[in-house]
C-alpha positions in Angstrom: -40.0 -23.8 109.7 -39.9 -27.4 108.5 -36.4 -28.7 109.0 -36.5 -30.7 105.9 -37.1 -27.5 103.8 -34.0 -25.6 105.5 -31.9 -28.7 104.7 -32.8 -28.4 100.9 -29.8 -27.0 98.9 -29.3 -25.8 95.5 -25.7 -26.2 94.5 -23.6 -24.9 97.3 -26.4 -22.8 98.7 -29.5 -23.7 100.8 -32.8 -22.8 99.4 -33.9 -20.4 102.3 -30.6 -18.3 101.6 -31.6 -17.9 97.9 -35.1 -17.0 98.9 -33.9 -14.3 101.2 -31.4 -13.0 98.8 -34.4 -12.7 96.1 -36.6 -11.0 98.6 -34.0 -8.4 99.3 -33.4 -7.6 95.8 -37.3 -7.0 95.4 -37.3 -4.8 98.3 -34.4 -2.7 96.9 -36.2 -2.4 93.5 -39.3 -1.2 95.0 -37.5 1.2 97.2 -35.7 2.7 94.2 -39.0 2.8 92.3 -40.7 4.7 95.2 -37.7 7.1 95.4 -37.9 7.8 91.8 -41.6 8.3 91.8 -41.2 10.8 94.8 -38.3 12.6 92.8 -40.3 12.8 89.8 -43.3 14.3 91.9 -41.1 17.0 93.4 -39.7 18.3 90.1 -39.6 21.9 89.7 -41.7 23.7 87.0 -38.4 24.3 85.2 -37.2 21.0 85.5 -40.6 19.6 84.1 -40.4 21.9 81.2 -36.7 21.0 80.5 -37.7 17.4 80.6 -40.7 18.1 78.1 -38.1 19.8 75.7 -36.0 16.5 75.9 -39.0 14.1 75.4 -42.0 16.1 74.3 -45.3 14.3 75.5 -49.0 15.7 74.9 -49.8 15.2 78.7 -46.9 17.4 79.9 -47.9 20.0 77.3 -51.5 20.1 78.6 -50.0 20.5 82.1 -47.6 23.4 80.9 -50.5 25.2 79.4 -52.7 24.8 82.2 -50.3 25.2 85.2 -47.4 27.2 83.8 -48.1 29.0 80.5 -45.8 32.1 81.5 -42.8 29.9 81.8 -43.3 27.1 79.3 -45.6 28.6 76.4 -42.5 28.9 74.2 -41.3 25.4 75.0 -44.7 23.9 73.9 -44.4 26.3 70.9 -41.0 24.5 70.0 -42.3 21.1 70.5 -45.5 21.8 68.4 -43.3 22.6 65.4 -42.2 18.9 65.4 -44.9 17.1 66.8 -48.5 17.3 65.4 -50.4 16.2 68.5 -48.9 18.8 70.6 -49.5 21.2 67.7 -53.2 20.4 67.9 -53.3 20.9 71.6 -51.5 24.4 71.2 -53.9 25.5 68.4 -56.8 24.7 70.6 -55.4 26.4 73.5 -54.8 29.6 71.3 -58.4 29.2 70.0 -59.7 29.1 73.4 -57.5 32.1 74.7 -59.2 35.4 75.3 -55.9 37.1 75.2 -55.8 39.7 72.2 -51.9 39.4 72.5 -51.6 35.4 72.7 -49.0 35.1 70.1 -47.0 37.9 71.8 -47.6 35.8 74.9 -45.9 32.9 73.6 -43.0 34.7 72.1 -42.2 36.6 75.4 -41.6 33.3 77.2 -38.8 32.7 74.8 -35.4 34.2 75.0 -34.1 34.0 71.6 -34.0 30.3 70.9 -33.7 29.0 67.5 -36.4 27.2 65.7 -37.6 26.1 62.4 -39.2 29.2 60.6 -40.7 27.3 57.8 -42.4 25.1 60.4 -43.7 28.0 62.2 -44.9 29.7 59.1 -47.1 26.5 58.5 -48.2 26.7 62.1 -49.2 30.3 61.9 -50.6 30.1 58.3 -53.9 31.2 59.3 -52.7 34.2 61.6 -50.1 35.8 59.5 -51.6 39.3 60.1 -51.1 38.8 63.8 -47.4 37.7 63.3 -46.9 40.7 61.2 -48.1 43.0 63.9 -45.5 41.7 66.2 -42.7 43.0 64.0 -43.5 46.5 65.6 -43.5 45.0 69.4 -41.1 47.0 71.5 -40.1 43.6 73.0 -37.6 42.0 70.9 -38.4 38.3 71.7 -41.8 39.1 69.9 -40.1 40.6 66.8 -37.8 37.7 66.7 -40.5 35.1 66.8 -42.2 37.2 63.9 -39.0 37.4 61.8 -38.3 33.8 62.0 -41.8 33.0 60.8 -42.0 35.7 58.2 -38.9 34.7 56.5 -40.7 31.7 55.0 -43.5 34.1 53.7 -43.1 35.2 50.1 -45.8 37.6 50.6 -44.8 41.3 49.9 -46.2 42.8 53.2 -44.1 40.2 55.1 -40.9 41.0 53.0 -41.4 44.9 53.6 -41.7 44.3 57.4 -38.5 42.0 57.3 -36.6 44.7 55.4 -37.6 47.4 57.9 -36.1 45.2 60.5 -32.7 45.3 59.0 -32.1 48.1 61.3 -33.7 46.5 64.4 -31.9 47.6 67.7 -31.5 44.0 68.8 -28.5 42.1 67.2 -30.1 38.7 67.4 -32.6 40.1 65.1 -30.1 41.7 62.7 -28.1 38.5 62.6 -31.0 36.3 61.8 -31.9 38.3 58.7 -28.5 38.3 57.6 -28.2 34.4 57.7 -31.8 33.8 56.4 -33.1 36.4 54.2 -33.4 35.2 50.7 -33.6 38.2 47.9 -36.1 37.6 45.3 -34.5 39.2 42.4 -31.4 40.6 41.1 -31.8 44.2 42.4 -32.9 42.9 45.8 -29.9 40.7 45.9 -27.6 43.8 45.1 -29.4 45.8 47.7 -28.9 43.0 50.4 -25.3 42.4 49.2 -24.8 46.3 49.9 -26.5 46.0 53.3 -24.2 42.9 54.1 -21.0 45.2 53.5 -22.5 47.8 55.9 -23.3 45.4 58.3 -19.8 43.9 58.1 -18.1 47.3 58.1 -20.6 49.5 60.4 -22.7 47.5 62.8 -21.6 47.9 66.4 -22.4 44.2 67.4 -19.6 41.7 66.8 -22.0 38.6 66.3 -23.8 40.6 63.5 -20.5 41.5 61.9 -19.3 38.0 62.0 -22.7 36.7 60.5 -22.4 39.3 57.9 -18.9 38.0 56.9 -20.3 34.1 56.9 -23.0 35.4 54.5 -21.0 37.2 52.1 -18.8 34.3 51.7 -21.5 31.7 51.3 -23.8 33.8 48.9 -21.6 36.4 47.3 -18.2 34.9 47.4 -17.7 35.9 43.4 -18.1 39.4 44.1 -17.1 40.1 47.8 -14.3 42.7 47.7 -13.5 45.4 50.2 -11.6 48.6 49.4 -9.9 49.8 52.4 -9.4 53.2 50.9 -12.9 53.9 50.9 -13.6 53.0 54.7 -13.6 54.8 57.9 -11.0 53.7 60.5 -14.1 52.0 62.6 -15.0 50.1 59.5 -11.7 48.8 58.7 -11.2 47.7 62.4 -14.6 45.7 61.9 -13.2 44.3 58.6 -10.1 43.3 60.1 -11.5 41.4 62.9 -13.4 39.0 60.4 -10.0 38.1 58.6 -9.4 34.4 58.1 -6.5 33.1 59.9 -5.9 30.5 57.3 -6.1 33.0 54.4 -3.0 34.1 52.6 -4.6 37.0 51.0 -5.9 38.3 54.3 -2.4 38.0 56.1 -1.1 40.0 53.1 -3.8 42.8 53.5 -2.9 42.7 57.4 0.9 43.3 56.6 -0.2 46.4 54.4 -2.4 47.7 57.2 0.5 47.4 59.9 2.2 50.1 58.0 -1.2 52.4 58.5 -0.4 55.6 60.0 -3.6 55.1 62.2 -2.5 53.2 65.3 -6.1 52.1 65.9 -5.9 50.2 62.7 -2.3 49.2 63.1 -3.3 47.6 66.4 -6.1 45.5 64.7 -3.8 44.1 61.9 -1.0 43.5 64.5 -3.3 41.2 66.6 -4.6 39.3 63.5 -0.8 38.7 62.4 0.0 37.7 65.8 -2.8 35.2 66.2 -2.1 33.9 62.7 1.6 33.1 63.6 2.8 35.5 60.8 4.7 37.8 63.1 6.4 34.7 64.7 7.5 33.5 61.2 8.6 37.1 60.5 10.5 37.4 63.6 12.3 33.8 63.4 13.3 34.0 59.7 14.9 37.5 59.9 17.8 37.6 57.5 20.8 39.8 58.2 22.2 39.2 54.7 19.2 41.1 53.0 20.0 44.7 54.2 16.6 46.0 52.8 14.4 43.1 53.7 15.8 43.2 57.3 14.9 47.1 57.4 11.3 46.3 56.6 11.2 43.3 59.2 12.3 45.5 61.8 9.9 48.3 60.7 6.9 45.9 60.8 7.9 44.4 64.1 8.4 47.8 65.6 5.0 49.0 64.3 3.5 45.9 66.0 5.4 46.7 69.3 4.3 50.4 69.0 0.8 49.4 69.8 1.7 46.7 72.4 1.4 43.5 70.3 4.5 41.6 71.3 3.6 37.9 71.4 5.9 36.9 68.9 8.8 37.6 71.1 7.8 34.5 73.1 9.5 32.5 70.4 12.7 33.9 71.5 13.6 30.7 73.8 13.5 28.5 70.6 15.4 30.9 68.2 19.0 30.6 67.3 19.0 33.3 64.9 21.5 36.0 65.7 19.5 38.6 64.0 16.4 37.6 65.6 18.1 37.9 68.9 19.2 41.4 68.0 15.7 42.5 67.2 14.5 41.0 70.4 17.1 42.9 72.4 16.2 46.1 70.9 12.5 45.5 71.3 12.7 44.1 74.9 14.2 47.5 75.9 10.7 48.9 75.9 8.2 46.3 75.2 7.4 42.5 75.4 7.7 39.9 78.3 10.3 41.0 80.7 11.1 37.4 81.6 12.3 36.9 78.0 15.3 39.0 78.9 16.8 36.1 80.9 16.2 33.7 77.9 18.0 36.4 75.8 20.9 36.6 78.3 21.1 33.0 78.3 21.8 32.9 74.6 23.8 36.1 74.2 26.3 35.7 77.0 28.1 32.6 75.8 28.3 34.3 72.4 30.3 37.2 73.4 34.1 36.9 74.0 36.4 39.1 75.9 35.6 43.0 75.8 38.2 45.5 76.0 38.1 49.4 77.2 40.4 51.7 75.5 40.0 55.4 76.4 36.5 55.2 77.5 35.5 53.2 74.4 34.2 49.5 74.7 35.1 47.2 72.0 34.6 43.4 71.3 35.9 41.0 69.0 32.8 40.6 66.7 31.2 44.4 66.5 27.7 42.8 65.7 28.0 40.5 68.9 29.1 43.5 71.0 26.3 45.5 69.9 24.0 42.5 70.7 25.5 42.4 74.2 25.1 45.9 74.7 21.2 46.0 73.6 20.8 43.1 76.0 22.0 45.0 78.9 20.1 47.9 78.1 17.0 45.6 78.2 18.1 44.5 81.6 18.5 48.0 82.9 15.3 49.3 81.4 13.1 46.3 82.3 15.0 43.6 83.9 13.5 40.8 86.0 14.5 38.9 89.0 15.9 36.1 87.0 17.4 38.3 84.2 19.0 40.3 87.1 20.3 37.1 88.5 21.9 36.1 85.4 23.3 39.4 84.9 25.0 39.3 88.2 26.5 35.9 87.5 27.8 37.1 84.2 29.1 40.4 86.1 30.7 37.7 88.4 32.3 35.8 85.7 33.5 38.7 83.7 34.8 40.4 86.8 37.1 37.3 87.6 38.6 37.6 84.2 39.0 41.4 84.2 36.6 41.9 81.5 35.4 45.3 80.5 32.1 44.0 80.0 31.6 44.0 83.8 31.4 47.7 83.6 28.5 47.7 81.1 26.5 45.0 83.2 27.0 47.4 86.5 25.4 50.1 84.5 22.7 47.8 83.4 21.3 46.5 86.7 17.7 47.7 87.3 16.0 48.9 90.5 12.6 47.0 90.4 11.0 43.7 89.6 7.6 44.1 88.5 7.0 41.0 86.8 6.6 39.3 90.3 3.9 41.9 90.9 1.6 41.6 88.0 0.5 38.2 88.3 -1.0 39.0 91.7 -2.5 42.1 90.3 -4.2 40.3 87.4 -5.6 37.6 89.8 -7.1 40.3 92.0 -8.7 41.8 89.0 -10.2 38.7 87.6 -11.3 37.2 90.6 -12.6 40.4 91.8 -10.9 40.4 95.1 -10.6 44.2 95.4 -13.0 46.3 97.3 -14.5 48.7 95.0 -13.1 51.4 97.3 -9.7 50.2 96.6 -10.3 49.8 92.8 -8.2 53.1 91.8 -5.4 51.9 94.0 -5.4 48.6 91.9 -5.4 50.4 88.7 -2.6 52.7 89.8 -0.6 49.7 90.6 -1.1 48.4 86.9 -0.2 51.6 85.6 3.4 51.2 87.0 4.1 48.8 84.2 4.0 48.4 80.5 0.5 47.8 79.0 2.1 44.9 76.7 2.1 42.7 79.8 -1.8 42.8 80.4 -3.3 44.3 77.5 -4.4 41.2 75.9 -5.6 39.9 79.2 -7.9 43.0 79.6 -9.2 42.7 76.0 -9.8 38.9 76.7 -12.0 39.9 79.9 -14.1 42.4 78.2 -14.6 40.2 75.0 -15.7 37.1 77.0 -18.9 38.9 78.2 -20.8 38.0 81.0 -20.3 34.4 80.5 -16.6 34.8 81.4 -16.4 37.4 84.1 -18.6 38.9 86.8 -20.0 42.4 85.7 -17.7 44.1 88.4 -14.7 42.5 86.8 -15.6 43.7 83.4 -16.3 47.3 84.7 -13.0 47.5 86.3 -11.2 45.9 83.3 -12.9 48.6 81.0 -11.8 51.6 83.3 -8.2 50.2 83.5 -8.2 50.2 79.8 -9.3 53.6 79.7 -6.7 54.9 82.1 -4.0 53.4 79.8 -4.9 56.1 77.2 -4.3 53.9 74.3 -6.1 55.8 71.3 -6.1 52.9 69.3 -8.3 51.2 71.4 -10.8 54.0 71.3 -13.6 52.2 68.9 -13.4 49.3 71.3 -13.8 51.3 74.4 -16.9 53.2 73.1 -18.7 49.9 71.9 -18.1 48.5 75.6 -19.7 51.7 77.1 -23.0 49.5 77.9 -20.8 47.7 80.4 -20.5 50.6 82.8 -23.1 51.9 85.4 -24.7 55.4 84.5 -22.4 57.6 86.6 -19.2 55.7 85.9 -20.0 55.9 82.2 -20.3 59.8 82.6 -16.9 60.0 84.4 -15.4 57.5 81.8 -16.6 59.7 78.9 -15.0 62.8 80.5 -11.8 60.8 80.8 -11.9 59.7 77.3 -12.5 63.2 76.0 -9.6 64.8 78.0 -7.0 62.6 76.8 -8.3 61.8 73.2 -9.9 65.2 72.2 -10.8 65.2 68.5 -10.6 61.4 68.0 -13.0 60.9 70.9 -15.5 63.4 69.7 -15.5 62.1 66.0 -15.6 58.4 67.0 -18.7 59.3 69.2 -20.2 61.1 66.3 -19.5 58.0 64.1 -21.0 55.5 66.7 -24.2 57.5 67.2 -25.0 56.9 63.4 -24.8 53.0 64.0 -27.8 50.7 64.3 -27.1 49.3 67.7 -29.5 50.8 70.1 -27.7 49.6 73.2 -24.5 51.3 72.3 -25.9 54.5 71.1 -28.1 54.8 74.4 -25.2 54.3 76.5 -23.2 56.9 74.7 -26.1 59.4 74.8 -26.4 58.9 78.5 -22.8 59.5 79.2 -21.6 62.3 76.7 -23.4 65.2 78.3 -20.6 65.2 81.0 -18.2 66.2 78.6 -19.8 69.6 77.6 -19.0 68.9 74.0 -21.7 71.2 72.1 -20.9 69.1 68.7 -22.9 66.4 70.5 -26.2 68.5 70.8 -27.5 67.9 67.2 -27.3 64.1 67.3 -29.0 64.1 70.9 -31.7 66.5 70.0 -32.4 64.3 66.6 -32.4 61.2 68.7 -35.6 62.1 70.4 -37.7 60.3 67.8 -35.7 57.1 67.5 -37.8 53.8 67.4 -35.7 52.2 70.0 -37.3 52.2 73.5 -34.1 53.1 74.9 -32.9 55.7 72.7 -35.9 57.5 71.2 -33.7 59.5 68.9 -32.2 59.4 65.3 -29.7 61.0 63.3 -30.7 63.3 60.4 -28.5 64.4 57.7 -29.4 67.4 56.0 -28.6 68.5 52.4 -26.0 70.9 51.6 -27.5 74.3 50.7 -26.1 76.3 47.7 -27.0 79.9 48.2 -29.8 82.4 47.8 -32.1 83.0 45.0 -30.1 85.8 43.6 -26.9 83.7 43.3 -29.0 80.9 41.6 -30.3 83.3 39.1 -27.0 84.3 38.1 -25.7 81.0 37.4 -28.2 80.2 34.6 -25.6 81.0 32.0 -24.0 77.6 32.9 -26.9 76.2 31.0 -25.3 77.3 27.7 -21.8 76.2 28.5 -20.0 74.4 25.6 -19.0 71.7 27.7 -21.5 69.0 28.0 -20.8 67.8 31.6 -20.8 71.4 33.0 -24.3 71.8 31.4 -25.2 68.6 33.2 -23.9 69.7 36.5 -25.7 73.1 36.2 -28.9 71.7 35.1 -28.9 69.1 38.2 -28.0 71.9 40.7 -30.0 74.9 39.3 -33.3 73.0 38.7 -33.1 71.6 42.4 -32.8 74.9 44.0 -34.5 77.3 41.5 -37.8 79.0 42.4 -41.0 78.5 40.5 -40.5 81.8 38.6 -37.2 80.2 37.0 -38.2 76.7 36.4 -39.6 77.4 33.2 -36.0 77.5 31.8 -35.9 73.9 32.2 -39.1 73.2 30.5 -37.3 74.7 27.5 -34.5 72.8 28.0 -36.0 69.5 28.0 -38.1 70.4 25.0 -35.0 71.5 23.2 -34.3 69.1 20.3 -30.6 70.6 20.0 -29.9 69.9 23.6 -28.0 66.3 24.4 -30.0 63.6 26.4 -27.5 63.7 29.4 -28.2 67.2 30.0 -32.0 66.9 30.1 -31.5 63.7 32.3 -29.6 66.0 34.7 -32.2 68.7 34.5 -35.0 65.9 35.2 -33.0 64.8 38.2 -32.6 68.1 39.7 -36.2 68.7 39.3 -36.8 65.6 41.6 -35.1 67.6 44.4 -37.0 70.7 43.6 -39.6 71.9 46.4 -41.5 73.9 43.8 -44.9 73.1 42.6 -43.8 73.9 38.8 -41.5 71.0 38.8 -44.5 68.8 39.1 -46.1 70.6 36.3 -43.0 70.1 34.1 -42.4 66.5 34.8 -46.1 65.5 34.3 -46.2 67.5 31.2 -43.3 65.4 29.7 -44.6 62.2 31.2 -47.9 62.9 29.3 -46.1 62.0 26.0 -42.5 61.3 26.8 -39.8 60.1 24.6 -39.0 56.3 25.1 -35.5 57.4 26.9 -37.3 59.7 29.2 -40.0 57.7 30.5 -38.3 56.0 33.3 -36.2 59.0 34.5 -39.5 61.2 34.6 -41.1 58.6 36.6 -38.3 58.2 39.1 -38.1 62.1 39.4 -41.7 62.2 40.4 -41.3 59.6 43.0 -38.5 61.7 44.7 -41.0 64.6 45.2 -41.9 64.8 49.0 -43.1 68.3 49.8 -46.9 67.9 50.9 -47.9 70.6 48.3 -46.2 68.5 45.6 -47.8 65.4 46.6 -51.2 67.1 46.7 -50.6 68.5 43.2 -49.6 65.0 41.9 -52.7 63.3 43.3 -54.7 66.1 41.7 -53.1 65.4 38.3 -53.7 61.6 38.9 -57.2 62.4 39.4 -57.6 64.1 36.3 -55.1 62.1 34.1 -55.9 59.8 31.2 -55.4 56.0 31.6 -51.6 55.9 30.4 -50.7 58.8 32.5 -52.3 57.7 35.4 -50.8 54.5 35.3 -47.4 56.2 35.2 -48.1 58.5 38.2 -49.3 55.2 40.1 -46.0 53.8 39.3 -44.2 56.8 40.7 -46.1 56.6 43.9 -45.4 53.1 44.1 -41.7 54.0 43.9 -41.9 56.6 46.7 -42.9 53.7 49.1 -43.0 54.7 52.8 -41.2 58.2 52.2 -44.6 59.3 50.5 -46.6 58.3 53.8 -46.0 61.6 55.7 -47.1 64.1 52.8 -50.2 61.8 52.2 -51.1 61.5 55.9 -50.8 65.3 56.1 -52.9 65.6 53.0 -55.4 63.0 54.2 -55.8 65.2 57.4 -57.3 67.9 55.2 -60.2 65.8 54.4 -60.6 66.6 50.8 -63.4 64.4 49.5 -62.2 64.0 46.1 -58.8 63.2 47.0 -59.1 60.8 49.8 -60.0 57.7 48.0 -56.8 57.9 46.0 -54.8 58.7 49.0 -56.0 55.7 51.0 -55.4 53.6 48.0 -51.9 54.7 47.9 -51.4 54.1 51.5 -52.7 50.6 51.4 -50.5 49.7 48.4 -47.5 51.0 50.2 -48.2 48.9 53.4 -48.6 51.9 55.7 -51.9 50.6 57.0 -50.3 47.5 58.1 -47.4 49.5 59.7 -50.0 51.6 61.6 -51.4 48.6 62.9 -48.2 47.3 64.4 -47.9 50.6 66.1 -51.0 49.6 68.0 -48.8 47.3 70.1 -46.2 50.2 70.9 -45.2 50.4 74.4 -45.5 54.2 74.4 -49.4 55.3 74.5 -48.6 58.4 72.6 -47.6 56.3 69.6 -50.6 54.0 70.1 -52.8 57.2 70.0 -51.3 58.6 66.9 -51.7 55.1 65.1 -55.2 54.9 66.1 -56.2 58.4 65.0 -54.4 58.1 61.7 -56.2 54.6 61.1 -59.5 56.3 61.8 -58.6 58.9 59.1 -58.0 56.2 56.6 -60.9 54.4 57.3 -60.7 51.4 55.0 -61.7 48.1 55.9 -58.2 47.0 56.4 -57.7 50.0 58.8 -60.7 49.1 60.7 -59.5 45.7 61.5 -56.7 47.2 63.2 -59.0 49.7 65.0 -61.2 47.0 66.3 -58.3 45.1 68.0 -57.4 48.3 69.8 -60.6 48.5 71.5 -59.5 47.1 74.7 -56.1 49.4 75.1 -55.3 50.2 78.5 -54.9 54.0 77.6 -58.2 55.7 77.8 -57.4 58.3 74.9 -56.8 55.3 72.7 -60.1 53.8 73.6 -62.0 57.1 73.1 -60.3 57.4 69.6 -61.4 53.8 68.7 -65.2 54.3 70.0 -65.4 57.6 67.9 -63.9 55.9 64.7 -66.4 52.9 65.2 -69.2 55.2 65.4 -68.5 56.0 61.5 -69.6 52.4 60.9 -73.2 53.3 61.7 -73.3 55.6 58.5 -74.3 54.3 55.2 -71.0 54.5 53.8 -69.6 52.5 56.8 -72.2 49.6 56.6 -70.2 47.6 53.9 -67.0 47.8 56.2 -69.1 46.7 59.0 -70.9 43.7 57.5 -67.2 42.7 56.1 -65.8 43.0 59.9 -68.7 40.8 61.1 -67.9 38.3 58.6 -64.0 38.4 58.9 -62.3 35.0 58.8 -60.3 35.8 62.1 -62.4 34.9 64.9 -60.8 37.6 67.1 -61.8 40.3 64.7 -65.5 39.1 64.6 -65.5 38.9 68.4 -64.0 42.2 69.1 -66.1 43.8 66.3 -69.2 42.9 68.1 -67.9 43.8 71.5 -66.8 47.3 70.3 -70.4 47.9 68.6 -71.9 47.1 72.0 -69.9 49.8 73.5 -70.8 52.1 70.7 -74.4 51.4 71.1 -74.1 51.6 75.0 -72.5 55.1 74.7 -75.2 56.1 72.5 -78.0 55.0 74.9 -76.2 56.9 77.8 -76.3 60.0 75.5 -79.9 59.8 75.0 
């Protein structure tokens, strides 16, 4: 190298040194760049999808749709809602897909992520029928995506699908509807308000109850009122858990409930008051001058302690109030943190002067202080800790030195054990799952040696924290231990936690609950089986047969037809029967009772149970000009519950030319008729009716809604040609056809077969749209039914439907129609 170049300097540095430094920096940059490139190339599919969600890009979207659709479809969908380029890519991919269930496929790659339903509605605006079908999907992610989308749709079919899902087994769907459903009119608003109250009081999912409370406060704050006297114990518990810690009114209600005779309700109220700090204030400000007030304070705090809510005692170290000390001394004898006994003694011993004994009777200078001293030592004897015993020993030493009689009292108070040293370690073993399952019972037995007040809150925290807070095995252990404590006021909580347990342990656990709680356990199980949450009901139904309680047979049998895949059963309530026909006949004299309200009740009851031969009495009653309107209305209401065919004749007769005040009650009464023979009779009368009467009967069918579908379907099966058009017209108006189409996606092939058969019988254009889509069902029997149904399109009456299907705006419908017809033609060729 030229020596002149080497000698060149820039400032204090030679040129060659600067050049070497620059070269080194360049090399480092290149190395880092290559490393980052290699790292990017080596990203996992999940990392690329996560990165795509942070920074959506069309190129990555195309890669996901091509290489990893089953992992990232939903992510692409989420990005498409806010990015038109990605939306265009996704639409093209959907259009090119041959997958009949492509929208379901998108939904199933998500796990409940929130998204903008309005944007989704716009995205799916041309496929809303397909989205509605997903409301009946057996997998909750599909139903969830459908719900979020349809919430932005004002179309009546969508609203009906949404209302059906108010009782969906999955809590996220119920919670979403609570938060986002918007009633369209005052009547629907009233229904929604009532449903929110039910969600708040009766739903077994905490997140659903919480969302219901938020919606009530945000949308119905002017009318939200809860009357506890009308609520079952479990419902009261659910309301209390939603109390506002900052609300003076809620604290007032909680104090009232703290006096409740039901320990479970008292427990919930005490927990709320403890968390709000109200019990702390009550304890710290106890006033000895107010005798009646002090009795109430002692009663309320005693009630809280009775259900092991004792956190307010933790303020004892900061209290100088002698009345509070006395309350603490009394309570610490059987409840509270044993460590507080040392704090109590630290305050009490300096206050108490010399104690004398005369003829076996101990006295102190101040009777109140002597009582405080005695109570404190009783606490040491019953529940003393190492620290408190150590302090008691020091006080014993001091009093012995001055020959104080109090030394004798202290000797009698020295306890035998020190469990407070053990419990922290037991909790550590439990929470960190350090105990082998073989020794779990031994761990529980160790806990059971001590008062639940010391670890009940911790157990509740473990179970409430869910899988995010503790391992499954830890929660199983915590729940079994909570059951072994035999606290009846935890019964509802225990039942709602049953899904935590494996099958065999759940059976043993339910037997244990039944043995110690008896009637309460049975009643709570029956109550919980009536709730919506499929997960809890499934767990209970699996477990309770071990108890041998025959009262559970009825709900178990009824639950066989439940819509939830895990339960397949439902509870059914039957109306109370009023006796045989003879007793009904002898009661007709009540229709002439001089008291109006008696005639009303008689008219309502007798008209609902009388046979056809006796229903003529009510025709005369309604026509009687001397009878008051209230009695006539009662008779009409009773006829709406009758199973007799004469009831239809009477109601239709008066509906033909009704008085103004009776028109709507008559229509309403007809809408309540559910017997197949009555529905058939009403259809026949509709066929023969004049324009006005036919319109009124149509209104009655409209009010029947889905409840009329069973009788109408049974009637449709009779294939009465003159009635079939009217029946299918009603079924389409109620939305049943779409409901049946949604069943074609059901996981149970028996349900799909039934749906395909029903749609075939209906035979309208809308029904055949669903039938065509079922042509590739994996179940052979479903495919056979579809083929038989499509053969009808070859008839003269079916050609109009066939042409409409060929020209359907939905590409999939057109495609599958042609495919299905080819199958039918091939089948016909084989037959020839």
